[in-house]
N, C-alpha and C positions, 0 to 999 in steps of 0.2 A: 623312086618314091612310090608308095603304095596308093592305089586308087581308092577313093572313098566309096562306100556302098550306101545305098538308100536306106532310109529308116525302116521301110517295110522288109527289105532284105535282111537287115540286122535283126529285126524281131523274129523273122522266119528262122534265121540261123540259131538264135537263142533257143527257140522252141525245139529245133532239131537236136540241139545239144542236150536239152532237158529230157528228150525222148530217145536218147542214145542213137541218134542218127536215123531213126525209123520214121519215114514220112507218113506211113499209115497211122502211127501212134499220135502224130501231131494232129491229124484230122480227127481222130477218135478222142482226143484229150477232153476230159471231163472236169479239169481243174478250173472251173469258172471263177474262182476267187483270185486267180492269177491276173495281175493287171494287164498282161499281154494277151490273154485268152481271146479277146474279141478281135485281135489283129493277127492271129497266128496263121491265117490262110492268105495273107498278103493284102487283105482288105478288111474293113470293119464288119463284123458279124452283127446281126440284129439280135437283141435279147430283151428281157423285160426292163432293162435300164434305158433302152433306146427304142421305144415303140415307133412303128412306121405306119403311116396311113396307107390306104389301098392304092393311092396314086403315087406312092413312093416318097412323099415328103416326110421329113422328120416332124414329130409332134412333141409338144411339151405337156406333161401331165399337169393339170390344174386341179387343185383340191378345192372343194366347196367349203366356204367358211360360214357355217350356220350357227 
């Protein structure tokens, strides 16, 4: 029986598949519209969709209703 792999490992393997097995290309990937892009390095990357405070806590953007 085959052993299951973790979600992060599966995402990493998919990214490697997309980049023809080139680890450097996964790191340099600019396809930010890919749903897996934020997770390609084995952990979630910060971007404009997920702002982070200076102390490392996640923030939620709140729009002013004027």
